[in-house]
MIVEX-942386 format. One line per field, with one value per residue (C-alpha): x, y, z. Coordinates in nm, 4 decimals, always signed. Layout:
east c(X; ...)
north c(Y; ...)
up c(Z; ...)
***
This chain:
east c(-2.1042; -1.9457; -2.1627; -2.0628; -1.9077; -1.9603; -2.1729; -2.1649; -2.3827; -2.3635; -2.2336; -2.2069; -2.1199; -2.1783; -2.0126; -2.0062; -1.7140; -1.7234; -1.8813; -2.2410; -2.3795; -2.2466; -2.3444; -2.2312; -2.4817; -2.7576; -2.6571; -2.6445; -3.0051; -3.1496; -3.0253; -3.1246; -2.8032; -2.6672; -2.5944; -2.2478; -2.0349; -2.0566; -1.7941; -1.8494; -1.5846; -1.7461; -1.9225; -2.0962; -1.8475; -1.9525; -1.7983; -1.8359; -1.6179; -1.6426; -1.6462; -1.3042; -1.1169; -0.8622; -0.8930; -0.6777; -0.7965; -0.5211; -0.4885; -0.3504; -0.4620; -0.8356; -0.9419; -1.2129; -1.0771; -1.1313; -1.4863; -1.5657; -1.4628; -1.6580; -1.9776; -1.9078; -1.8988; -2.2155; -2.0528; -2.2254; -2.4605; -2.4529; -2.5932; -2.7038; -2.6615; -2.6798; -2.4032; -2.4790; -2.2592; -2.2989; -2.1272; -1.9929; -1.7642; -1.5218; -1.3195; -0.9982; -1.0658; -0.9869; -0.8224; -0.9924; -1.2632; -1.5272; -1.3542; -1.5151; -1.2563; -1.3703; -1.3873; -1.1108; -0.9795; -1.1422; -1.4835; -1.4243; -1.3482; -1.6995; -1.8500; -1.7083; -1.7242; -2.0959; -2.1449; -1.9969; -2.2852; -2.0837; -2.2389; -2.0766; -1.9756; -1.8124; -1.6033; -1.5149; -1.3781; -1.1463; -1.0756; -0.7319; -0.6000; -0.6866; -0.5294; -0.1934; -0.2074; -0.2301; +0.0574; -0.1717; -0.2059; -0.0941; -0.2992; -0.6365; -0.8148; -0.7062; -0.9338; -0.8336; -0.8057; -0.4334; -0.3228; -0.0497; -0.1443; +0.0340; -0.1565; -0.4674; -0.3545; -0.2576; -0.5904; -0.8210; -0.6339; -0.6482; -1.0446; -1.0987; -0.9008; -0.9972; -1.3811; -1.4407; -1.4994; -1.6241; -1.5063; -1.2347; -1.1398; -0.8097; -0.7337; -0.3649; -0.3577; -0.0535; +0.1613; +0.1130; +0.2705; +0.6129; +0.8239; +0.7379; +0.3878; +0.3400; +0.5274; +0.2639; -0.0309; +0.0644; +0.1256; -0.2249; -0.3977; -0.2299; -0.3650; -0.7317; -0.6692; -0.5577; -0.8762; -1.0644; -1.1896; -1.2729; -1.0336; -1.0354; -0.7050; -0.6064; -0.2850; +0.0184; +0.2265; +0.2514; +0.4751; +0.2463; -0.0342; +0.1374; +0.1970; -0.1371; -0.3949; -0.5418; -0.7415; -0.6879; -0.9267; -0.7714; -0.9634; -0.9032; -1.1255; -1.3962; -1.4246; -1.2972; -1.0025; -0.8654; -0.9878; -0.7852; -0.5399; -0.3507; -0.0073; -0.2254; -0.3425; -0.0192; +0.1575; -0.1107; -0.0875; +0.3047; +0.2758; +0.0193; +0.1874; +0.4799; +0.7235; +1.0022; +0.8328; +1.0277; +0.7838; +0.9128; +0.8666; +0.9648; +1.0301; +1.0086; +1.2724; +1.5712; +1.7810; +1.8327; +1.6819; +1.7194; +1.6214; +1.6360; +1.7280; +1.7086; +1.7413; +1.8885; +2.0398; +2.4500; +2.4040; +2.1006; +1.7996; +1.5181; +1.3884; +1.5178; +1.6045; +1.6477; +2.0227; +2.1501; +2.3482; +2.1681; +2.2505; +2.0658; +2.1338; +2.0581; +2.1215; +2.1562; +2.1987; +2.2698; +2.2454; +2.5592; +2.3829; +2.2959; +2.3572; +2.5418; +2.3342; +2.4080; +2.3035; +2.1313; +2.0049; +1.7457; +1.5166; +1.1892; +0.9202; +0.5658; +0.4889; +0.7428; +0.9852; +1.3419; +1.5411; +1.8829; +2.0221; +2.3619; +2.5346; +2.7378; +3.0922; +3.1481; +3.0267; +2.7018; +2.7938; +2.7146; +2.7024; +2.6414; +2.5314; +2.6732; +2.5721; +2.5038; +2.5698; +2.4881; +2.5377; +2.3954; +2.2977; +1.9123; +1.8579; +1.4563; +1.1587; +1.0749; +0.7184; +0.6948; +0.7214; +0.9876; +1.0862; +1.4169; +1.4791; +1.7390; +1.7362; +1.9173; +1.8944; +2.0159; +2.3548; +2.2552; +1.9417; +1.8022; +1.4236; +1.4379; +1.4487; +1.5382; +1.4552; +1.3645; +1.3054; +1.1978; +1.1233; +0.8783; +1.0384; +0.9143; +1.1627; +1.1440; +1.2896; +1.2485; +1.2215; +0.8707; +0.9773; +1.2955; +1.2535; +1.4260; +1.5953; +1.7590; +2.1180; +2.4241; +2.5381; +2.7936; +2.6980; +2.9395; +2.8854; +3.0172; +2.9662; +3.0991; +3.0588; +3.1081; +3.3931; +3.5522; +3.5322; +3.3788; +3.4302)
north c(+2.3824; +2.0780; +1.7683; +1.5825; +1.2168; +1.1079; +1.2422; +1.1727; +1.3196; +1.2312; +0.8857; +0.6328; +0.2466; +0.0300; -0.2898; -0.5183; -0.6987; -1.0686; -1.2850; -1.3777; -1.7052; -2.0350; -2.1625; -1.8807; -1.6197; -1.8911; -1.8997; -1.5234; -1.5058; -1.7688; -1.6080; -1.2306; -1.1175; -0.7418; -0.6985; -0.7543; -0.4468; -0.1788; -0.0599; +0.2537; +0.2178; +0.5843; +0.8385; +1.1428; +1.1735; +1.4110; +1.5403; +1.5873; +1.4885; +1.6775; +1.4553; +1.4681; +1.5110; +1.2672; +1.2126; +1.0593; +0.8963; +0.9062; +0.8094; +0.5491; +0.1707; +0.1144; +0.4627; +0.3861; +0.4359; +0.0850; +0.0806; +0.4211; +0.2676; -0.0198; +0.2096; +0.4171; +0.1104; -0.0432; -0.3545; -0.2363; +0.0010; +0.2768; +0.2383; +0.5982; +0.8912; +0.8922; +0.8047; +0.8753; +0.8066; +0.9364; +0.7409; +0.4004; +0.2857; +0.0365; -0.0707; -0.2236; -0.2494; -0.6647; -0.7395; -1.0412; -1.0755; -1.1207; -1.3957; -1.7364; -1.9699; -2.2635; -2.0028; -1.9209; -1.5875; -1.4939; -1.5953; -1.3885; -1.0732; -1.1220; -1.1987; -0.8741; -0.6745; -0.7650; -0.6753; -0.3207; -0.2842; -0.3319; -0.5397; -0.8414; -0.6611; -0.3725; -0.6215; -0.8120; -0.4791; -0.4229; -0.7892; -0.8031; -0.4782; -0.6254; -0.9546; -0.7776; -0.5415; -0.8505; -1.0343; -1.3648; -1.4390; -1.8062; -1.8221; -1.6512; -1.9894; -2.1669; -2.1456; -1.8633; -2.1229; -2.2023; -1.8574; -1.7405; -1.4236; -1.2238; -1.3350; -1.2927; -0.8937; -0.8542; -0.9596; -0.8210; -0.4561; -0.4777; -0.5626; -0.2713; +0.0092; -0.0851; -0.1351; +0.2452; +0.3462; +0.7158; +0.6501; +0.4200; +0.3137; +0.2128; +0.0406; +0.0319; -0.2064; +0.0069; -0.1145; -0.4987; -0.6914; -0.6828; -0.3727; -0.3710; -0.4204; -0.1413; +0.1002; +0.0101; +0.0319; +0.3694; +0.5162; +0.3885; +0.5439; +0.8779; +0.8340; +0.7849; +1.0979; +1.3125; +1.1813; +1.3326; +1.0333; +1.0589; +0.8412; +0.7712; +0.6560; +0.4749; +0.4969; +0.5351; +0.6237; +1.0337; +1.0631; +0.9020; +1.1096; +1.4111; +1.3062; +1.1873; +1.3479; +1.6911; +1.6460; +1.4675; +1.3788; +1.2263; +0.9651; +0.8985; +0.6757; +0.6863; +1.0678; +1.3226; +1.5646; +1.7027; +1.8071; +2.0137; +1.9703; +1.6524; +1.8382; +1.9518; +1.6325; +1.4859; +1.7160; +1.6890; +1.2843; +1.3180; +1.6091; +1.3732; +1.0749; +1.0772; +0.8604; +0.8916; +0.7647; +0.4393; +0.1457; -0.1003; -0.4888; -0.6153; -1.0073; -1.0702; -0.9532; -0.9768; -0.7368; -0.5256; -0.1859; -0.0242; +0.2948; +0.4756; +0.8238; +0.9654; +0.8478; +1.1217; +1.1459; +1.1978; +1.4577; +1.6477; +1.6434; +1.4037; +1.3701; +1.0503; +0.9911; +0.6333; +0.5841; +0.8189; +0.7281; +0.7372; +0.7176; +0.5660; +0.6565; +0.4647; +0.3786; +0.0162; -0.0697; -0.4149; -0.5606; -0.7734; -1.0835; -1.0770; -1.3883; -1.3585; -1.1828; -1.0007; -0.6487; -0.6273; -0.3784; -0.4614; -0.2996; -0.4144; -0.3430; -0.2575; -0.6416; -0.7349; -0.8646; -0.8272; -0.6193; -0.5774; -0.7367; -0.6485; -0.7456; -0.5515; -0.6573; -0.6102; -0.7279; -0.5984; -0.3272; -0.5757; -0.4018; -0.0635; +0.1966; +0.2406; +0.4903; +0.3360; +0.4409; +0.2506; +0.4021; +0.2453; +0.3146; +0.3257; +0.0897; +0.1224; +0.2067; +0.5707; +0.6377; +0.3664; +0.3022; +0.0957; -0.0153; +0.0024; -0.2513; -0.2191; -0.5572; -0.8079; -1.1470; -1.4976; -1.5376; -1.9181; -1.8656; -1.5850; -1.5588; -1.5515; -1.1874; -1.0613; -0.6869; -0.4893; -0.1204; -0.0126; +0.3144; +0.3875; +0.5811; +0.7099; +0.6970; +0.9768; +0.9990; +1.0863; +0.7049; +0.5468; +0.2206; +0.1450; -0.1828; -0.2753; -0.6375; -0.8308; -0.6631; -0.7586; -0.4122; -0.3234; -0.1271; +0.1151; +0.0362; +0.2246; +0.1581; +0.3805; +0.3227; +0.6400; +0.7895; +0.4406; +0.2600; -0.0766; -0.1810)
up c(-1.6473; -1.5615; -1.4174; -1.0914; -1.1920; -0.8395; -0.5618; -0.1855; +0.0607; +0.4441; +0.3467; +0.6347; +0.6671; +0.9601; +0.9986; +1.2843; +1.4689; +1.4790; +1.2192; +1.1889; +1.1792; +1.3522; +1.7094; +1.9056; +1.7056; +1.7374; +2.1042; +2.1321; +1.9277; +2.1828; +2.5019; +2.3843; +2.4391; +2.3459; +1.9918; +1.8423; +1.8522; +1.5979; +1.3886; +1.1964; +0.8515; +0.7138; +0.9133; +0.7239; +0.4084; +0.1511; -0.1703; -0.5349; -0.7993; -1.1430; -1.4330; -1.5973; -1.2518; -1.1056; -0.7182; -0.4631; -0.1665; +0.1135; +0.4654; +0.6930; +0.6767; +0.8154; +0.7333; +0.5111; +0.1709; -0.0024; +0.1760; -0.0104; -0.3572; -0.2841; -0.2268; -0.5234; -0.7186; -0.5749; -0.4353; -0.0976; -0.0025; +0.2563; +0.5681; +0.5570; +0.3002; -0.1153; -0.3658; -0.7378; -1.0140; -1.3302; -1.6325; -1.7179; -1.4144; -1.4237; -1.0746; -1.0182; -0.6187; -0.6691; -0.9795; -1.1534; -0.8566; -1.1286; -1.3294; -1.3057; -1.2745; -1.5205; -1.7927; -2.0484; -2.0378; -2.3649; -2.2352; -1.9045; -2.1156; -2.2808; -1.9542; -1.7881; -2.0599; -2.0570; -1.7005; -1.7484; -2.0155; -2.3385; -2.6215; -2.7684; -3.0733; -2.9087; -2.6723; -2.9836; -3.1353; -2.8061; -2.7660; -2.9493; -2.7655; -2.4276; -2.5101; -2.6368; -2.3319; -2.1126; -2.3116; -2.2797; -2.6765; -2.5951; -2.3047; -2.3863; -2.4526; -2.1372; -1.8112; -1.5602; -1.2919; -1.4152; -1.4776; -1.2205; -0.9951; -1.2420; -1.5397; -1.3500; -1.2436; -1.6175; -1.7792; -1.4814; -1.5469; -1.9152; -1.9438; -1.6765; -1.8979; -2.2407; -2.1825; -2.2550; -1.8782; -1.7951; -1.4295; -1.3255; -0.9683; -0.8590; -0.5286; -0.4911; -0.8123; -0.9661; -0.6868; -0.7818; -1.0670; -1.2080; -1.2911; -1.6641; -1.5929; -1.3425; -1.5498; -1.8759; -1.6079; -1.4983; -1.8445; -1.9543; -1.6561; -1.7378; -2.0858; -1.9518; -1.7409; -2.0475; -2.2088; -1.9493; -1.7839; -1.4139; -1.1996; -0.8313; -0.7098; -0.3578; -0.3010; +0.0072; -0.2874; -0.2482; -0.5185; -0.7700; -0.5987; -0.6841; -1.0564; -1.1659; -0.9568; -0.9452; -0.6044; -0.2906; -0.0148; +0.3195; +0.5315; +0.8952; +1.1071; +0.8683; +0.8449; +0.5953; +0.7689; +0.4586; +0.1127; -0.1280; -0.4209; -0.4517; -0.3650; -0.0488; +0.0548; -0.0208; +0.2185; +0.4870; +0.4908; +0.5121; +0.8128; +1.0028; +0.9705; +1.1784; +0.9427; +1.1784; +1.4819; +1.5951; +1.6738; +1.9237; +1.9808; +2.3113; +2.3063; +2.6837; +2.9322; +2.6907; +2.8818; +2.5723; +2.4989; +2.1344; +1.9897; +1.6567; +1.6938; +1.3331; +0.9667; +0.7097; +0.4072; +0.4503; +0.1950; +0.2731; +0.5183; +0.5670; +0.2321; +0.1284; -0.2476; -0.3943; -0.4895; -0.2286; +0.1019; +0.3967; +0.7732; +1.0690; +1.4268; +1.7151; +2.0690; +2.2375; +2.5812; +2.7322; +3.0638; +3.1853; +3.1910; +2.8238; +2.6148; +2.2813; +2.0328; +1.6734; +1.6112; +1.2409; +1.0109; +0.7767; +0.5324; +0.4389; +0.1899; +0.2999; +0.2184; +0.4533; +0.1959; +0.2945; +0.0711; +0.2463; +0.5707; +0.7390; +1.0751; +1.2706; +1.2869; +1.6686; +2.0134; +2.1721; +2.4436; +2.7017; +3.0525; +2.9060; +2.6440; +2.3189; +2.0102; +1.6792; +1.3238; +1.0064; +0.6712; +0.3568; -0.0196; -0.0504; -0.3098; -0.3161; -0.5445; -0.5027; -0.3793; -0.1540; +0.1968; +0.3623; +0.7237; +0.8627; +1.1397; +1.3834; +1.6035; +1.8195; +1.6826; +1.7527; +1.5733; +1.5062; +1.3425; +1.1625; +1.2731; +1.6435; +1.7572; +2.1023; +2.0601; +1.7713; +1.6727; +1.3130; +1.1548; +0.8717; +0.5625; +0.2425; -0.0694; -0.2892; -0.6536; -1.0195; -1.1573; -1.0128; -1.1769; -1.0010; -0.8257; -0.5262; -0.4970; -0.2019; -0.1564; +0.0119; -0.0203; +0.2274; +0.5448; +0.7256; +1.0926; +1.4054; +1.7623; +2.0156; +2.4018; +2.6015; +2.3969; +2.3300; +1.9857; +2.0135; +1.6596)
***
C-alpha cells in the first residue's frame, strides 16, 4: 500500500488587502476603525498525493497555486486546516531566494544543502555535479551578489535537483532561463519523475503538463474546481479559459472601434501549431473625423516581449467599416501563451495607441524548446470595405 507524500485537509489561507504598519495602520488602530478587508487566497482545499506521483496545479493567475506551494513547503502556515508532508522536500518557488548575497556560490550550495537537511559530506559528494549542471565552474567562488539573474537561476535549480529530494515543488521555473537551460532542466525533472520522486508543478504550459504529470488539480479563486488525470485537468482548464475572447482597451474617445473575430490555422482549425500559417480576422470602424493612424498587428509573449510587428500597407477606412485579414507564420514557442494585438497606433511614434484589441492564444507543437525571436516576417494584409478592396 503506497503512502501519501502530501496530505491537505480543509486548508484555508487568509490574507489582508493593504499593508500592515505605518501611520495609516497606527491611525486605524487608535481610532478603532473596522479591520482591513480580508482576502481568502485558499478556501477548504483538500487532496492527497501518493509518493512517486507527479501533480500539476493549473488555473488562472490569482487562483492560489503559488500560495498552496508555499504552504506545502512551510514558507507560511495555513489559517485553518492541516498540511502534512512526508519526505525530504526541495522547492523551486523562488529560485535562489535562500542565497546570501555576500557568500560565494560554493558557500551558498553548502548553506542550502544544510537547510535541506543534508550533511556537509553529502553536499561535498554532489558539489561537482551541482556546479557542472549550473555551468558555473569559473564563478563558483565569486559572491553571488555579482551573479547575473541567469546564473542565479541555474545555481538555484541545480542545488534543488541534486540534493536528493523526495518531494520537489516547481513554480513556473521551467519557463525561465535560456533555451538550452530550459531543455536541460526539463530533462532533469523527467529523470526525477522516472526515479519515482514526488513532483508538484505549477504551470500555464498545458503541453508540459500533459507530458510530465500524471494527475492534475485546477484551482479557481482559491478553491478546487477539478481533480483528475493531468490530461483531463489540462482539457478542463483549456475549455474553461476562453482563449479566443477578445480583450479590449479604449484610450479615450478615439473614434475607432476594433474587434478580433477569429484566429485559426490556414490549414486546419483552432489548434495553432508552431511554424504553421495562421489567419486573424477582424473588423475596424472609423469615424470620418479620425486623424491619421496606422493599423498594426503584433505578437507578444506572456511577459510582454514583442515577437512580431507588422503595419498594414493601406490607409484606415475613415468614415466606414472594413473587414481585416492578416496571414502570418506562427514563429512561437510551443506550450506557451501569446497575445495577438490588432491596434491603431500613432504613425510617428511606436508606443502611443489610439485603440487596441487583443486575443490570447496557446501554441502547440512537438518541439517544446523552439524559441520565439523578434521577427520582421512578412504579413499578408487585406482590408475590404463593403465589397471594395482598400489595399
